[in-house]
N, C-alpha and C positions, 0 to 999 in steps of 0.2 A: 683581444677582442677589439673590434674596430668601430662598432656602432651599437646603439640601443635600438631594437626594433619593436614596434608595437603590433598588435593583432591585425590592425587594418592593412598594413603593408604586407604582413605575412600571408594573410588570407588572399590578398590580391594575386600572389604568385600562383594560386591554384584555380583562379576563375578567369577565363579568357576575356570576359567583358570588363574586368577590373585591372588587367595587366597593362603595362606600358613599357616603353623602352627604358624609362627611369627605374621602374620596379624590377625589370629584368636585370639591369646593370647592378642594382643593389643586391639581388639574389646572388649574382656571380661574386660580388664582394664578400657577402656573408659566407658563401661556400669556401672562398679562398682564405679569408681572414678571421672569420668567426663573428659572433654577435653575443650580446648579453641581453637578458630579459628579466623583468620582475617575476616574482613567484606566481602571480596570478595569470601569467601569459598562457600556460597550458590550458587552464580552464576557459579563458577567452577563445582560444583556438578551438577547443572542443565545442563550445557554444556556437561559434560561427559555422562549423561544419554541421552541427545538429540542426541549426536553423535552415541551412541550405538543404539538408536532407528532408526536413519537414515540408519545405516548399518545392520539393522534387527537382531541385537544381542539380543534385548529385545523387549517386547511389551509395550504398553502404560500402561496396567494394572500392569506390573512388575515395571515400572518406578514409578508409583504413589504409589504402595505399599512400595517400597524401600524408597521413600521420606517420607512417613508416619512413617516408622520405624525410620529413621534418626531424624525426628522431635521429637520423644519420647526419644531420647538419651540425657543425661545430657551434652550437648555441648553448651558452652557459646560463643557468638560472641563478639569479642573485639571491643569496641566502639572507641578506640584510633587509629586504623590502619590508617585511613585517615589522621590524623594529622602528621604522620611520613612519608607519601608517598613521599613528595618532599625533604625530609631531609635524615634521617638515612636509610630509605628503598632504596632510589635511590643510596646512597653512597655504600651500601652493594651490590646492583645489579652491579654497575660499577666495584667495586673492585674484585668481584668474578665471573664476567661473567654470571650473572643470569638475568632473566627477572625481572622486578619489581614485577610481580605477584608472582614469587617464592621467591624473596627477602623479601616480606612482611611476609612470614611464619618464615623466619630466624630472621627478626627484632623482631617479636612477641616473639619467643622463647628466644632470647637474653634479651629482655626487662623484661619479666616475670621470667627469670631464670628457664625455664622449658625445659625438653627434647623435641626434635622435632622428629615426626614420619613422614617419607617420604620414598617413593620408588624411588624418582628422584635422579639419580646419581650425577648430578652437585650440587644440593641442599645439598645432603649428604656430598659431598667433601667440600663445603663452610662451612658447620657446623663443620666438623672435623677441618678445618683450624682455626676456631674461638673458638674451644673447647666447642662447644655447644653439650650437650649430645644427642645421637641419639637412636631412637627406630625404628622399631624392630631390 
């Protein structure tokens, strides 16, 4: 696995107005080398697509096809995320003003010594403060 990806960068792959050359390059890297995500990632992705569906940005068919595409990517779900939730993840959230949801991505990147791919400004700032490599 080459990188920890969060839901913001993952969802950007599926929405034209959120895509960029950098997110497209990251997508190609993930397809080629794989990625790792915390256990809540699937729920965050499902929530993002459901929100887009409610706002009529996408159709059910688009959501389902996108989820099928994601399921085929070499993305590993970290089995340890839950064990760190009340410890190091909560500490990171408190120290850096993050939600525990965002902090779990940072905790995972730190623990696995992998770069973090996120479009979230606060999460990126916390990553820089901790010297966790960032993508894109």
